[in-house]
A tleap script that builds the chain and sets N, CA, C and O, in Angstrom:
source leaprc.protein.ff14SB
mol = sequence {
  NMET SER SER GLU ARG ILE ASP ILE ALA THR
  ALA ARG GLU MET TRP ARG ALA GLY ASP THR
  VAL ILE ASP VAL ARG THR ALA GLU GLU TYR
  ALA CYS GLY HIE ILE ALA GLY ALA LEU ASN
  VAL PRO ILE GLY ILE LEU PRO LYS ARG LEU
  GLU LEU VAL PRO GLU GLY PRO VAL LEU THR
  ALA CYS SER MET GLY GLY ARG ALA ALA ARG
  ALA SER SER LEU LEU GLY ALA ALA GLY ARG
  THR ALA PHE ILE ILE ASP GLY GLY THR LYS
  ALA TRP GLN ALA ALA GLY LEU PRO ILE VAL
  THR GLY ARG LYS PRO CGLN
}
set mol.1.N position { 24.876 -97.546 -2.756 }
set mol.1.CA position { 24.754 -96.719 -3.776 }
set mol.1.C position { 25.115 -95.324 -3.421 }
set mol.1.O position { 25.785 -95.219 -2.393 }
set mol.2.N position { 24.837 -94.312 -4.004 }
set mol.2.CA position { 25.612 -92.918 -3.504 }
set mol.2.C position { 24.418 -92.270 -2.696 }
set mol.2.O position { 23.221 -92.558 -2.668 }
set mol.3.N position { 25.141 -91.312 -2.060 }
set mol.3.CA position { 24.497 -90.280 -1.074 }
set mol.3.C position { 25.042 -89.095 -1.112 }
set mol.3.O position { 26.252 -89.149 -0.892 }
set mol.4.N position { 24.569 -87.872 -1.334 }
set mol.4.CA position { 25.486 -86.775 -1.616 }
set mol.4.C position { 24.594 -85.591 -1.185 }
set mol.4.O position { 23.371 -85.709 -1.101 }
set mol.5.N position { 25.307 -84.352 -0.895 }
set mol.5.CA position { 24.447 -83.305 -0.489 }
set mol.5.C position { 24.509 -82.256 -1.977 }
set mol.5.O position { 25.438 -81.954 -2.727 }
set mol.6.N position { 23.215 -81.943 -1.959 }
set mol.6.CA position { 23.104 -81.187 -3.457 }
set mol.6.C position { 22.524 -79.820 -2.891 }
set mol.6.O position { 21.862 -79.726 -1.857 }
set mol.7.N position { 22.927 -78.632 -3.850 }
set mol.7.CA position { 22.333 -77.264 -3.578 }
set mol.7.C position { 20.946 -77.145 -3.995 }
set mol.7.O position { 20.400 -78.025 -4.661 }
set mol.8.N position { 20.373 -76.101 -3.629 }
set mol.8.CA position { 18.890 -75.966 -3.772 }
set mol.8.C position { 18.498 -75.764 -5.258 }
set mol.8.O position { 17.302 -75.855 -5.537 }
set mol.9.N position { 19.502 -75.466 -6.351 }
set mol.9.CA position { 19.075 -75.260 -7.590 }
set mol.9.C position { 19.046 -76.439 -8.397 }
set mol.9.O position { 18.263 -76.653 -9.323 }
set mol.10.N position { 20.216 -77.403 -7.860 }
set mol.10.CA position { 20.045 -78.541 -8.484 }
set mol.10.C position { 18.795 -79.410 -7.883 }
set mol.10.O position { 17.996 -79.950 -8.647 }
set mol.11.N position { 18.673 -79.514 -6.335 }
set mol.11.CA position { 17.370 -80.091 -5.884 }
set mol.11.C position { 16.055 -79.471 -6.885 }
set mol.11.O position { 15.318 -80.280 -7.449 }
set mol.12.N position { 15.869 -78.181 -7.023 }
set mol.12.CA position { 14.714 -77.656 -7.662 }
set mol.12.C position { 14.711 -78.486 -9.007 }
set mol.12.O position { 13.629 -79.009 -9.275 }
set mol.13.N position { 15.760 -78.691 -9.906 }
set mol.13.CA position { 15.735 -79.279 -11.319 }
set mol.13.C position { 15.207 -80.787 -11.222 }
set mol.13.O position { 14.404 -81.318 -11.989 }
set mol.14.N position { 15.890 -81.411 -10.012 }
set mol.14.CA position { 15.474 -82.843 -9.871 }
set mol.14.C position { 14.130 -83.185 -9.592 }
set mol.14.O position { 13.541 -84.163 -10.053 }
set mol.15.N position { 13.583 -82.174 -8.670 }
set mol.15.CA position { 12.148 -81.959 -8.422 }
set mol.15.C position { 11.419 -81.682 -9.425 }
set mol.15.O position { 10.368 -82.311 -9.550 }
set mol.16.N position { 11.711 -80.865 -10.216 }
set mol.16.CA position { 10.883 -80.540 -11.449 }
set mol.16.C position { 10.713 -81.865 -12.478 }
set mol.16.O position { 9.677 -82.228 -13.035 }
set mol.17.N position { 12.004 -82.451 -12.554 }
set mol.17.CA position { 12.071 -83.568 -13.442 }
set mol.17.C position { 11.258 -84.794 -12.859 }
set mol.17.O position { 11.147 -85.813 -13.540 }
set mol.18.N position { 10.746 -84.710 -11.728 }
set mol.18.CA position { 9.832 -85.887 -11.056 }
set mol.18.C position { 10.446 -86.650 -10.219 }
set mol.18.O position { 9.868 -87.688 -9.896 }
set mol.19.N position { 11.724 -86.366 -9.664 }
set mol.19.CA position { 12.399 -87.260 -8.765 }
set mol.19.C position { 11.575 -87.165 -7.361 }
set mol.19.O position { 10.913 -86.163 -7.092 }
set mol.20.N position { 11.654 -88.112 -6.625 }
set mol.20.CA position { 11.076 -88.131 -5.235 }
set mol.20.C position { 11.477 -87.438 -4.232 }
set mol.20.O position { 12.654 -87.596 -3.907 }
set mol.21.N position { 10.713 -86.560 -3.517 }
set mol.21.CA position { 11.423 -85.738 -2.584 }
set mol.21.C position { 10.561 -86.546 -1.092 }
set mol.21.O position { 9.335 -86.622 -1.012 }
set mol.22.N position { 11.464 -87.046 -0.096 }
set mol.22.CA position { 10.834 -87.333 1.235 }
set mol.22.C position { 11.199 -86.571 2.168 }
set mol.22.O position { 12.396 -86.290 2.219 }
set mol.23.N position { 10.241 -85.994 3.216 }
set mol.23.CA position { 10.598 -85.171 4.234 }
set mol.23.C position { 10.498 -85.912 5.276 }
set mol.23.O position { 9.386 -86.244 5.688 }
set mol.24.N position { 11.668 -86.313 5.901 }
set mol.24.CA position { 11.897 -87.223 7.238 }
set mol.24.C position { 11.574 -86.733 8.546 }
set mol.24.O position { 11.773 -87.446 9.530 }
set mol.25.N position { 10.960 -85.256 8.673 }
set mol.25.CA position { 10.432 -84.772 9.817 }
set mol.25.C position { 9.140 -85.323 10.522 }
set mol.25.O position { 8.372 -85.905 9.756 }
set mol.26.N position { 8.850 -85.266 11.514 }
set mol.26.CA position { 7.430 -85.597 12.269 }
set mol.26.C position { 6.392 -85.155 11.295 }
set mol.26.O position { 6.623 -84.350 10.392 }
set mol.27.N position { 5.176 -85.748 11.530 }
set mol.27.CA position { 3.992 -85.370 10.671 }
set mol.27.C position { 3.812 -84.146 11.225 }
set mol.27.O position { 3.620 -83.361 10.296 }
set mol.28.N position { 3.772 -83.532 12.372 }
set mol.28.CA position { 3.440 -82.232 12.808 }
set mol.28.C position { 4.514 -81.297 12.198 }
set mol.28.O position { 4.021 -80.314 11.645 }
set mol.29.N position { 5.629 -81.356 12.173 }
set mol.29.CA position { 6.406 -80.680 11.337 }
set mol.29.C position { 6.280 -80.601 9.780 }
set mol.29.O position { 6.412 -79.572 9.119 }
set mol.30.N position { 6.009 -81.831 9.308 }
set mol.30.CA position { 5.594 -81.695 7.883 }
set mol.30.C position { 4.381 -80.893 7.490 }
set mol.30.O position { 4.389 -80.172 6.492 }
set mol.31.N position { 3.359 -81.022 8.269 }
set mol.31.CA position { 2.068 -80.333 8.296 }
set mol.31.C position { 2.211 -78.766 8.112 }
set mol.31.O position { 1.705 -78.058 7.241 }
set mol.32.N position { 3.006 -78.431 9.127 }
set mol.32.CA position { 3.422 -76.989 9.272 }
set mol.32.C position { 3.994 -76.348 7.731 }
set mol.32.O position { 3.782 -75.172 7.435 }
set mol.33.N position { 4.557 -77.064 7.038 }
set mol.33.CA position { 5.121 -76.429 5.761 }
set mol.33.C position { 6.149 -77.596 5.191 }
set mol.33.O position { 7.044 -78.059 5.898 }
set mol.34.N position { 5.926 -77.989 3.905 }
set mol.34.CA position { 6.864 -78.850 3.297 }
set mol.34.C position { 6.883 -78.554 1.803 }
set mol.34.O position { 6.151 -77.774 1.193 }
set mol.35.N position { 7.937 -79.384 1.293 }
set mol.35.CA position { 8.250 -79.000 -0.183 }
set mol.35.C position { 7.004 -79.566 -0.708 }
set mol.35.O position { 6.480 -80.520 -0.133 }
set mol.36.N position { 6.394 -78.941 -1.968 }
set mol.36.CA position { 5.278 -79.389 -2.628 }
set mol.36.C position { 5.710 -80.629 -3.166 }
set mol.36.O position { 6.799 -80.779 -3.720 }
set mol.37.N position { 4.613 -81.779 -2.956 }
set mol.37.CA position { 4.901 -83.048 -3.402 }
set mol.37.C position { 5.502 -83.973 -2.488 }
set mol.37.O position { 5.197 -85.161 -2.599 }
set mol.38.N position { 6.354 -83.591 -1.554 }
set mol.38.CA position { 6.913 -84.284 -0.703 }
set mol.38.C position { 6.248 -85.285 0.118 }
set mol.38.O position { 5.403 -84.977 0.959 }
set mol.39.N position { 6.676 -86.662 -0.149 }
set mol.39.CA position { 6.124 -87.584 1.088 }
set mol.39.C position { 6.683 -87.500 2.597 }
set mol.39.O position { 7.867 -87.335 2.894 }
set mol.40.N position { 5.935 -87.600 3.219 }
set mol.40.CA position { 6.198 -87.729 4.649 }
set mol.40.C position { 6.654 -89.002 5.181 }
set mol.40.O position { 5.768 -89.804 5.476 }
set mol.41.N position { 7.919 -89.360 5.369 }
set mol.41.CA position { 8.559 -90.752 5.979 }
set mol.41.C position { 9.294 -90.493 6.863 }
set mol.41.O position { 10.480 -90.666 6.584 }
set mol.42.N position { 8.970 -89.958 8.348 }
set mol.42.CA position { 9.715 -89.489 9.365 }
set mol.42.C position { 10.854 -90.779 9.552 }
set mol.42.O position { 10.770 -91.999 9.417 }
set mol.43.N position { 11.980 -89.815 9.943 }
set mol.43.CA position { 13.348 -90.542 10.151 }
set mol.43.C position { 13.126 -91.785 11.360 }
set mol.43.O position { 13.900 -92.737 11.468 }
set mol.44.N position { 12.212 -91.623 12.021 }
set mol.44.CA position { 11.945 -92.878 13.394 }
set mol.44.C position { 11.320 -93.929 12.542 }
set mol.44.O position { 11.405 -95.081 12.970 }
set mol.45.N position { 10.747 -93.743 11.484 }
set mol.45.CA position { 10.070 -95.379 10.902 }
set mol.45.C position { 10.605 -95.679 9.661 }
set mol.45.O position { 10.237 -96.691 9.066 }
set mol.46.N position { 11.657 -94.712 9.069 }
set mol.46.CA position { 12.291 -94.756 7.792 }
set mol.46.C position { 13.094 -96.187 7.782 }
set mol.46.O position { 12.991 -96.871 6.763 }
set mol.47.N position { 13.829 -96.629 8.790 }
set mol.47.CA position { 14.692 -97.961 8.866 }
set mol.47.C position { 13.622 -99.141 8.618 }
set mol.47.O position { 13.986 -100.091 7.924 }
set mol.48.N position { 12.384 -99.124 9.126 }
set mol.48.CA position { 11.635 -100.195 8.972 }
set mol.48.C position { 10.741 -100.185 7.949 }
set mol.48.O position { 10.108 -101.222 7.749 }
set mol.49.N position { 10.536 -99.154 7.198 }
set mol.49.CA position { 9.567 -98.893 6.306 }
set mol.49.C position { 10.117 -98.162 4.881 }
set mol.49.O position { 9.655 -97.213 4.247 }
set mol.50.N position { 11.267 -98.988 4.659 }
set mol.50.CA position { 11.774 -98.476 3.281 }
set mol.50.C position { 11.020 -98.697 2.023 }
set mol.50.O position { 11.355 -98.156 0.969 }
set mol.51.N position { 10.015 -99.483 2.133 }
set mol.51.CA position { 9.346 -99.701 0.983 }
set mol.51.C position { 8.205 -98.731 0.889 }
set mol.51.O position { 7.450 -98.893 -0.070 }
set mol.52.N position { 7.946 -97.726 1.742 }
set mol.52.CA position { 7.253 -96.583 1.538 }
set mol.52.C position { 8.087 -95.490 0.632 }
set mol.52.O position { 7.552 -94.409 0.385 }
set mol.53.N position { 9.402 -95.789 0.141 }
set mol.53.CA position { 9.853 -94.844 -0.716 }
set mol.53.C position { 9.902 -95.319 -2.224 }
set mol.53.O position { 10.396 -96.384 -2.593 }
set mol.54.N position { 9.420 -94.539 -2.894 }
set mol.54.CA position { 9.256 -94.891 -4.583 }
set mol.54.C position { 10.683 -95.305 -4.885 }
set mol.54.O position { 11.601 -94.872 -4.190 }
set mol.55.N position { 10.895 -96.110 -5.875 }
set mol.55.CA position { 11.882 -96.414 -6.778 }
set mol.55.C position { 12.618 -95.116 -7.405 }
set mol.55.O position { 11.904 -94.125 -7.554 }
set mol.56.N position { 13.663 -95.047 -7.700 }
set mol.56.CA position { 14.491 -94.211 -8.540 }
set mol.56.C position { 15.014 -93.341 -7.406 }
set mol.56.O position { 14.843 -93.618 -6.218 }
set mol.57.N position { 15.755 -92.118 -7.918 }
set mol.57.CA position { 16.550 -91.125 -7.111 }
set mol.57.C position { 15.678 -90.621 -6.070 }
set mol.57.O position { 14.523 -90.294 -6.343 }
set mol.58.N position { 16.135 -90.538 -4.923 }
set mol.58.CA position { 15.349 -89.709 -3.716 }
set mol.58.C position { 16.077 -88.554 -3.208 }
set mol.58.O position { 17.258 -88.561 -2.861 }
set mol.59.N position { 15.214 -87.479 -3.189 }
set mol.59.CA position { 15.772 -86.427 -2.387 }
set mol.59.C position { 15.523 -86.193 -1.139 }
set mol.59.O position { 14.328 -85.954 -0.967 }
set mol.60.N position { 16.335 -86.151 0.090 }
set mol.60.CA position { 15.540 -86.295 1.387 }
set mol.60.C position { 15.554 -84.659 2.059 }
set mol.60.O position { 16.469 -83.904 1.731 }
set mol.61.N position { 14.850 -84.356 2.680 }
set mol.61.CA position { 14.426 -83.109 3.432 }
set mol.61.C position { 14.220 -83.229 4.702 }
set mol.61.O position { 13.683 -84.235 5.167 }
set mol.62.N position { 14.672 -82.082 5.535 }
set mol.62.CA position { 14.247 -81.821 6.737 }
set mol.62.C position { 14.136 -80.344 6.960 }
set mol.62.O position { 13.961 -79.569 6.020 }
set mol.63.N position { 14.238 -79.956 8.213 }
set mol.63.CA position { 14.202 -78.414 8.413 }
set mol.63.C position { 15.689 -77.794 7.772 }
set mol.63.O position { 15.688 -76.861 6.968 }
set mol.64.N position { 16.787 -78.376 8.195 }
set mol.64.CA position { 17.923 -77.818 7.712 }
set mol.64.C position { 19.016 -78.817 7.379 }
set mol.64.O position { 20.127 -78.466 6.984 }
set mol.65.N position { 18.621 -80.173 7.570 }
set mol.65.CA position { 19.524 -81.025 6.712 }
set mol.65.C position { 20.192 -82.162 7.542 }
set mol.65.O position { 20.779 -83.110 7.021 }
set mol.66.N position { 20.051 -81.983 8.855 }
set mol.66.CA position { 20.702 -83.077 9.885 }
set mol.66.C position { 20.114 -84.431 9.490 }
set mol.66.O position { 20.758 -85.330 8.949 }
set mol.67.N position { 18.616 -84.487 9.872 }
set mol.67.CA position { 17.858 -85.710 9.856 }
set mol.67.C position { 18.060 -86.246 8.120 }
set mol.67.O position { 18.321 -87.397 7.767 }
set mol.68.N position { 17.888 -85.253 7.373 }
set mol.68.CA position { 17.884 -85.864 5.788 }
set mol.68.C position { 19.038 -86.432 5.557 }
set mol.68.O position { 18.977 -87.391 4.788 }
set mol.69.N position { 20.282 -86.105 6.049 }
set mol.69.CA position { 21.804 -86.701 6.180 }
set mol.69.C position { 21.639 -88.147 6.653 }
set mol.69.O position { 22.154 -89.075 6.030 }
set mol.70.N position { 20.977 -88.310 7.665 }
set mol.70.CA position { 20.761 -89.690 8.050 }
set mol.70.C position { 20.062 -90.477 7.496 }
set mol.70.O position { 20.462 -91.639 7.429 }
set mol.71.N position { 18.580 -90.057 6.819 }
set mol.71.CA position { 18.028 -90.683 5.815 }
set mol.71.C position { 18.602 -91.207 4.697 }
set mol.71.O position { 18.472 -92.382 4.355 }
set mol.72.N position { 19.456 -90.088 3.906 }
set mol.72.CA position { 20.107 -90.462 3.181 }
set mol.72.C position { 21.138 -91.541 2.926 }
set mol.72.O position { 21.277 -92.245 1.926 }
set mol.73.N position { 21.948 -91.510 4.245 }
set mol.73.CA position { 22.709 -92.763 4.365 }
set mol.73.C position { 22.108 -93.883 4.443 }
set mol.73.O position { 22.559 -94.918 3.954 }
set mol.74.N position { 20.625 -93.765 5.299 }
set mol.74.CA position { 20.191 -95.013 5.496 }
set mol.74.C position { 19.862 -95.885 3.969 }
set mol.74.O position { 20.070 -97.055 3.649 }
set mol.75.N position { 19.270 -94.743 3.244 }
set mol.75.CA position { 18.861 -95.115 2.061 }
set mol.75.C position { 20.043 -95.692 0.889 }
set mol.75.O position { 19.798 -96.549 0.040 }
set mol.76.N position { 21.297 -95.032 1.068 }
set mol.76.CA position { 22.193 -95.284 0.361 }
set mol.76.C position { 22.677 -96.756 0.735 }
set mol.76.O position { 23.115 -97.502 -0.141 }
set mol.77.N position { 22.585 -97.138 2.039 }
set mol.77.CA position { 23.319 -98.516 2.773 }
set mol.77.C position { 21.965 -99.536 2.053 }
set mol.77.O position { 22.289 -100.646 1.630 }
set mol.78.N position { 20.874 -99.214 1.977 }
set mol.78.CA position { 20.059 -100.071 1.379 }
set mol.78.C position { 19.972 -100.216 -0.379 }
set mol.78.O position { 19.068 -100.773 -1.001 }
set mol.79.N position { 20.928 -99.688 -0.828 }
set mol.79.CA position { 21.207 -99.652 -2.180 }
set mol.79.C position { 20.567 -98.710 -3.042 }
set mol.79.O position { 20.557 -98.891 -4.260 }
set mol.80.N position { 20.038 -97.728 -2.510 }
set mol.80.CA position { 19.263 -96.662 -3.232 }
set mol.80.C position { 20.075 -95.527 -3.315 }
set mol.80.O position { 20.923 -95.286 -2.456 }
set mol.81.N position { 19.836 -94.664 -4.491 }
set mol.81.CA position { 20.487 -93.550 -4.700 }
set mol.81.C position { 19.672 -92.317 -3.974 }
set mol.81.O position { 18.504 -92.016 -4.222 }
set mol.82.N position { 20.471 -91.718 -3.096 }
set mol.82.CA position { 19.854 -90.590 -2.555 }
set mol.82.C position { 20.659 -89.398 -2.165 }
set mol.82.O position { 21.852 -89.505 -1.878 }
set mol.83.N position { 19.997 -88.224 -2.152 }
set mol.83.CA position { 20.586 -86.983 -2.111 }
set mol.83.C position { 19.950 -86.128 -0.932 }
set mol.83.O position { 18.753 -86.095 -0.645 }
set mol.84.N position { 20.830 -85.544 -0.398 }
set mol.84.CA position { 20.542 -84.518 0.868 }
set mol.84.C position { 20.288 -83.190 0.238 }
set mol.84.O position { 21.173 -82.764 -0.505 }
set mol.85.N position { 19.077 -82.376 0.442 }
set mol.85.CA position { 18.838 -81.137 -0.063 }
set mol.85.C position { 19.556 -80.274 1.001 }
set mol.85.O position { 19.024 -80.138 2.103 }
set mol.86.N position { 20.804 -79.654 0.706 }
set mol.86.CA position { 21.529 -78.830 1.367 }
set mol.86.C position { 20.682 -77.570 1.934 }
set mol.86.O position { 20.179 -76.764 1.150 }
set mol.87.N position { 20.556 -77.448 3.286 }
set mol.87.CA position { 19.945 -76.330 3.934 }
set mol.87.C position { 18.230 -76.797 4.081 }
set mol.87.O position { 17.380 -75.999 4.477 }
set mol.88.N position { 17.985 -77.922 3.770 }
set mol.88.CA position { 16.620 -78.352 3.905 }
set mol.88.C position { 15.488 -77.330 3.411 }
set mol.88.O position { 15.550 -76.433 2.570 }
set mol.89.N position { 14.389 -77.786 4.252 }
set mol.89.CA position { 13.012 -77.097 3.953 }
set mol.89.C position { 12.976 -75.536 4.049 }
set mol.89.O position { 12.165 -74.874 3.401 }
set mol.90.N position { 14.030 -74.907 5.011 }
set mol.90.CA position { 14.089 -73.439 5.190 }
set mol.90.C position { 15.071 -73.026 4.052 }
set mol.90.O position { 15.042 -71.813 3.842 }
set mol.91.N position { 15.850 -73.660 3.341 }
set mol.91.CA position { 16.788 -73.205 2.370 }
set mol.91.C position { 15.740 -72.886 1.186 }
set mol.91.O position { 15.685 -71.803 0.602 }
set mol.92.N position { 14.808 -74.146 0.892 }
set mol.92.CA position { 14.020 -74.553 -0.132 }
set mol.92.C position { 13.065 -72.931 -0.171 }
set mol.92.O position { 13.068 -72.092 -1.072 }
set mol.93.N position { 12.519 -72.915 0.781 }
set mol.93.CA position { 11.539 -71.734 1.280 }
set mol.93.C position { 12.215 -70.409 0.947 }
set mol.93.O position { 11.576 -69.534 0.364 }
set mol.94.N position { 13.455 -70.239 1.290 }
set mol.94.CA position { 14.228 -68.958 1.383 }
set mol.94.C position { 14.285 -68.823 -0.112 }
set mol.94.O position { 14.265 -67.644 -0.463 }
set mol.95.N position { 14.345 -69.616 -1.006 }
set mol.95.CA position { 14.752 -69.715 -2.200 }
set mol.95.C position { 13.632 -69.349 -3.078 }
set mol.95.O position { 13.753 -69.357 -4.303 }
set mol.96.N position { 12.402 -68.986 -2.396 }
set mol.96.CA position { 11.089 -68.838 -3.047 }
set mol.96.C position { 10.214 -69.943 -3.742 }
set mol.96.O position { 9.206 -69.799 -4.434 }
set mol.97.N position { 10.866 -71.069 -3.371 }
set mol.97.CA position { 10.267 -72.326 -4.093 }
set mol.97.C position { 8.808 -72.626 -3.163 }
set mol.97.O position { 8.414 -72.128 -2.108 }
set mol.98.N position { 8.242 -73.630 -4.033 }
set mol.98.CA position { 6.862 -74.001 -3.330 }
set mol.98.C position { 6.896 -74.813 -1.967 }
set mol.98.O position { 7.548 -75.832 -1.740 }
set mol.99.N position { 6.080 -74.160 -1.147 }
set mol.99.CA position { 6.031 -74.767 0.372 }
set mol.99.C position { 4.369 -74.731 0.587 }
set mol.99.O position { 3.615 -73.779 0.385 }
set mol.100.N position { 4.043 -76.084 1.064 }
set mol.100.CA position { 2.575 -76.115 1.264 }
set mol.100.C position { 2.482 -76.813 2.528 }
set mol.100.O position { 3.324 -77.635 2.889 }
set mol.101.N position { 1.280 -76.430 3.321 }
set mol.101.CA position { 0.855 -76.923 4.561 }
set mol.101.C position { -0.104 -78.104 4.400 }
set mol.101.O position { -0.577 -78.438 3.313 }
set mol.102.N position { -0.365 -78.736 5.615 }
set mol.102.CA position { -1.179 -79.827 5.424 }
set mol.102.C position { -0.569 -81.358 5.456 }
set mol.102.O position { 0.495 -81.640 4.906 }
set mol.103.N position { -1.124 -82.012 5.946 }
set mol.103.CA position { -0.635 -83.667 6.227 }
set mol.103.C position { -0.187 -84.258 4.885 }
set mol.103.O position { 0.791 -85.005 4.883 }
set mol.104.N position { -1.009 -83.899 3.426 }
set mol.104.CA position { -0.793 -84.723 2.350 }
set mol.104.C position { 0.130 -83.856 1.332 }
set mol.104.O position { 0.127 -82.626 1.367 }
set mol.105.N position { 0.774 -84.468 0.592 }
set mol.105.CA position { 1.527 -83.926 -0.631 }
set mol.105.C position { 0.775 -83.207 -1.463 }
set mol.105.O position { -0.252 -83.774 -1.837 }
set mol.106.N position { 0.977 -82.084 -1.886 }
set mol.106.CA position { 0.222 -81.600 -2.797 }
set mol.106.C position { 1.191 -81.118 -3.920 }
set mol.106.O position { 0.743 -80.599 -4.943 }
savepdb mol mol.pdb
quit
């Protein structure tokens, strides 16, 4: 399937439409601040735990985009449609979009 980089405005619209966001950083990084509603599936476990990612289009996020690109490629190889949020969580926050702290998506 596809795997492409999208800008923050496109990511925001997909997020608002209810597409799944997965944050592939460590649990500690995720707890320090993540996109509201993002699920935490660290890149280290993603290849073995693809079932943790809900069906449908997936937006991948990390701090700046490197790990998200790897995750998107893994998902694409598994037949999933995945998108990389360009600039990651830092760009999302810089755009004034919702960031929350804690270990659970909000």
